[in-house]
C-alpha positions in Angstrom: -189.9 -21.6 -46.5 -190.7 -18.3 -44.9 -191.7 -17.1 -47.8 -194.0 -19.5 -48.9 -195.6 -19.4 -45.4 -196.0 -16.0 -45.5 -197.4 -16.0 -48.8 -200.2 -18.5 -47.6 -200.9 -17.3 -44.5 -200.1 -13.3 -44.0 -200.0 -11.1 -47.4 -202.8 -8.7 -47.2 -202.6 -7.8 -50.7 -204.3 -9.3 -53.9 -202.6 -12.3 -55.6 -200.5 -11.1 -58.6 -198.3 -14.0 -59.5 -195.4 -12.6 -58.7 -194.6 -10.7 -55.2 -198.2 -12.2 -54.1 -198.4 -15.6 -55.6 -201.6 -16.7 -54.0 -204.4 -15.4 -52.1 -203.3 -15.9 -48.3 -205.5 -17.1 -45.6 -205.4 -13.3 -44.1 -206.3 -11.7 -47.5 -209.2 -14.2 -48.0 -210.6 -13.2 -44.1 -210.0 -9.7 -44.7 -211.9 -9.6 -48.1 -214.7 -11.5 -46.4 -214.6 -9.0 -43.7 -214.8 -11.8 -40.7 -212.3 -13.7 -38.6 -209.8 -11.3 -37.8 -209.2 -9.9 -34.4 -206.9 -6.8 -34.4 -205.2 -6.0 -30.5 -202.2 -4.8 -29.0 -202.1 -7.3 -26.6 -202.6 -11.3 -26.6 -205.0 -12.3 -23.5 -206.5 -15.5 -22.5 -210.0 -14.1 -23.4 -208.9 -13.2 -26.8 -207.7 -16.7 -27.5 -210.6 -18.1 -26.3 -212.7 -15.6 -28.4 -210.5 -16.7 -31.5 -211.3 -20.4 -30.9 -214.9 -19.8 -30.6 -214.9 -18.4 -33.8 -214.1 -21.7 -35.4 -215.9 -23.9 -33.1 -219.4 -22.2 -34.0 -218.5 -22.5 -37.8 -219.6 -25.2 -40.1 -216.3 -26.8 -40.6 -215.5 -27.3 -36.9 -213.8 -30.7 -36.6 -211.8 -31.1 -33.7 -209.4 -33.7 -34.7 -208.4 -31.1 -37.8 -207.8 -27.8 -35.3 -204.3 -26.6 -35.0 -202.8 -23.2 -34.0 -200.2 -21.4 -36.0 -198.3 -18.6 -34.6 -195.3 -16.5 -35.2 -192.3 -17.3 -32.7 -192.1 -13.5 -31.5 -195.7 -14.7 -29.4 -193.7 -17.6 -27.8 -192.8 -15.9 -24.7 -196.4 -14.1 -24.4 -198.1 -17.5 -24.8 -196.0 -19.6 -22.4 -196.9 -16.7 -19.7 -200.5 -16.7 -20.3 -202.8 -18.7 -17.2 -206.4 -19.6 -17.1 -208.8 -18.5 -14.6 -207.6 -20.8 -12.0 -203.7 -19.5 -12.6 -202.7 -22.6 -14.8 -200.8 -22.1 -18.0 -202.6 -22.4 -21.1 -199.6 -23.6 -23.3 -199.0 -27.3 -22.3 -195.9 -28.7 -22.3 -193.9 -25.9 -24.4 -190.4 -27.7 -24.1 -191.2 -31.0 -23.5 -190.8 -34.2 -26.2 -194.2 -33.8 -27.5 -195.9 -31.3 -29.7 -197.1 -28.2 -27.4 -200.8 -27.6 -27.3 -202.9 -24.3 -26.7 -206.4 -25.5 -25.2 -205.8 -29.3 -26.2 -205.0 -28.2 -29.9 -201.2 -28.4 -31.5 -199.7 -25.2 -32.1 -196.9 -24.5 -34.9 -194.6 -21.7 -35.3 -193.4 -19.9 -38.3 -192.1 -16.7 -39.3 -194.4 -16.6 -42.2 -197.2 -15.8 -39.4 -197.0 -12.2 -39.9 -199.1 -9.5 -42.0 -197.2 -8.1 -45.0 -197.6 -6.2 -48.4 -195.5 -9.0 -50.4 -194.8 -12.5 -49.9 -191.7 -12.6 -47.1 -192.2 -9.1 -45.9 -192.3 -8.4 -42.3 -195.4 -6.9 -40.1 -197.6 -7.5 -37.1 -197.3 -11.1 -36.1 -200.3 -13.0 -35.4 -201.6 -16.5 -34.0 -204.1 -18.3 -36.3 -206.6 -21.3 -35.2 -207.6 -23.3 -38.5 -209.2 -26.4 -39.7 -206.0 -27.7 -41.4 -208.1 -29.4 -44.3 -209.1 -26.1 -45.4 -205.1 -24.8 -46.1 -204.4 -27.0 -49.2 -200.8 -27.2 -50.2 -200.2 -28.3 -53.7 -197.1 -29.7 -54.8 -196.2 -30.5 -58.6 -193.3 -32.7 -57.8 -191.0 -32.9 -55.5 -187.4 -31.0 -55.3 -185.5 -30.9 -58.2 -181.9 -30.4 -58.3 -179.4 -29.9 -60.9 -175.6 -29.8 -60.9 -173.8 -27.5 -63.0 -171.5 -29.3 -65.5 -169.4 -26.0 -66.1 -166.2 -26.2 -64.4 -165.6 -23.3 -62.1 -161.6 -23.6 -62.0 -161.2 -19.9 -60.8 -163.3 -20.8 -57.4 -163.0 -24.4 -57.2 -166.9 -24.4 -57.2 -169.5 -26.4 -58.5 -173.2 -24.8 -58.8 -176.1 -26.2 -57.8 -179.9 -25.1 -59.0 -183.1 -26.2 -56.5 -186.3 -25.7 -57.7 -189.6 -26.8 -55.8 -193.1 -26.1 -57.3 -195.6 -25.3 -54.9 -199.3 -23.7 -55.0 -201.9 -22.7 -52.0 -205.5 -22.3 -52.0 -207.5 -21.3 -48.7 -210.6 -23.7 -49.5 -212.8 -21.8 -46.8 -212.7 -18.9 -44.6 -215.3 -20.3 -42.4 -213.0 -22.7 -40.4 -210.2 -20.2 -39.9 -209.8 -17.0 -37.2 -206.5 -14.8 -36.9 -205.4 -12.8 -33.8 -203.2 -10.1 -34.9 -201.0 -8.3 -32.7 -200.7 -4.8 -33.8 -198.2 -3.4 -31.1 
């Protein structure tokens, strides 16, 4: 799941079908030279600017907007306050989905810039119209149990396969704040 998330969101190389299976959101924004803010810190003003990029775009729909962030940014987000000294991350530990500026926020280790799927690099937070992040599923998860006897290990082998695909429909409804240090 981490590799898939990273392949979809943060790989900064061109798709090659193997180590880079898809054109990621980061790569699409980079190729169009738009929507990526790079900074050594994450501040309230930068998050506000990040959200304003997509609010001014043609795909802004408040019911479809969500944030996706790397877990390493959680502490930073919990510590940010607005101009009235109120925390901007609402209900970070409660029973509901936490929100940032009223939009849900989800966390994934895939939200980092890397050169290959599953690699590591700078973490980021992304604001996006989720309708533009298309996840294709060819079939459900398929499993097969080996019929070979493994007497020496008392084991049975299990193969699992999931066929997935990804496409970023349009970069105009997505923006990324990359933490570079």
